[in-house]
C-alpha positions in Angstrom: -28.1 -10.5 5.4 -29.0 -11.2 8.7 -31.2 -9.1 10.9 -30.4 -7.9 14.4 -32.8 -7.1 17.4 -34.0 -4.0 16.4 -35.0 -5.7 12.9 -32.5 -3.2 10.9 -30.3 -5.4 8.3 -27.0 -6.6 9.3 -24.8 -7.2 6.1 -22.9 -10.6 6.2 -20.0 -9.2 3.9 -17.5 -6.3 4.2 -15.3 -3.7 2.3 -11.7 -3.8 3.0 -8.8 -2.2 1.1 -5.7 -4.3 0.4 -2.3 -2.0 0.4 1.3 -2.5 -1.3 3.8 0.5 -2.3 6.9 -0.1 -3.9 9.0 3.4 -4.0 7.8 3.3 -8.2 5.0 1.2 -7.8 1.8 0.7 -5.6 -0.9 -0.7 -5.5 -4.5 -0.3 -3.2 -7.4 -2.6 -3.6 -10.8 -2.8 -2.5 -12.6 -6.4 -2.1 -15.8 -7.2 -0.6 -15.6 -10.1 1.7 -17.7 -12.0 4.3 -18.0 -10.7 7.6 -15.3 -13.8 9.4 -12.8 -13.6 6.5 -9.0 -13.5 8.1 -6.8 -11.0 7.3 -4.4 -13.8 5.2 -7.8 -15.0 3.0 -8.7 -11.3 2.3 -4.8 -10.6 1.0 -5.1 -14.1 -1.3 -8.7 -13.1 -2.6 -7.2 -9.8 -3.3 -5.0 -10.6 -6.1 -2.1 -8.7 -4.9 0.2 -11.6 -4.7 -0.5 -11.7 -8.4 0.6 -8.1 -9.1 3.5 -7.9 -6.4 4.8 -12.0 -7.0 7.6 -11.0 -4.4 5.4 -10.5 -1.5 6.5 -13.2 1.1 3.5 -13.4 4.1 5.9 -16.1 5.7 8.1 -12.6 6.0 6.6 -9.8 5.8 4.8 -8.0 8.4 1.0 -7.0 7.9 -1.1 -4.5 9.5 -4.5 -1.9 9.5 -4.0 1.3 9.7 -0.6 1.0 10.9 -1.0 -1.4 13.2 0.3 -4.1 13.0 -1.9 -7.4 13.1 -1.8 -11.7 12.5 -2.3 -12.9 9.2 -5.5 -14.7 11.4 -6.9 -11.5 12.6 -10.4 -10.6 11.4 -11.0 -7.1 10.2 -13.5 -4.1 10.0 -15.8 -3.0 7.3 -13.7 -0.1 5.6 -10.3 -1.6 7.2 -7.2 -1.0 5.5 -5.1 -4.0 5.8 -1.1 -2.9 4.7 1.4 -5.0 3.4 4.9 -4.0 4.8 7.6 -4.3 2.7 11.2 -5.1 4.8 13.4 -2.4 5.7 16.6 -2.1 4.0 18.4 -0.6 7.3 17.9 -0.6 10.4 17.0 2.6 12.0 18.5 2.8 15.0 22.0 2.4 12.9 21.3 5.3 10.9 20.4 7.2 13.6 23.5 6.5 14.9 25.7 7.4 11.8 23.9 11.1 11.7 24.4 11.7 15.0 28.6 10.7 14.8 28.6 12.7 11.0 27.2 15.5 13.1 29.9 15.2 15.7 32.0 15.3 13.3 31.2 18.4 11.5 30.8 19.8 14.5 27.2 20.5 14.4 26.3 18.4 17.7 28.7 18.2 21.1 31.1 16.1 21.3 30.3 14.7 24.4 26.4 14.9 25.2 25.8 14.6 21.3 23.3 17.5 21.6 22.8 20.7 19.3 25.4 23.4 19.5 
């Protein structure tokens, strides 16, 4: 514990969550770490890499509360670190295919793509 200028105690540890989800299985782990611990260290200390060996931190993106962060970033008490799975399909490509299908089925204007 450290005291701030008003004399109140400030904890030098923080509590954070580490989350990862597959369609059939999810994990949300809570871990206490020193306040200056970076995202990558927290993920490694949480044990989630042992539960999900397919996680590859050099390829997969991570975030805090749905905002992308770097593995070297620091977090605050109460933050949730999320490990994102790779996309299985390009969202733009999927939208384009749905629009083409709607045009072909007559549910959208063939010129503008707008609803009829």
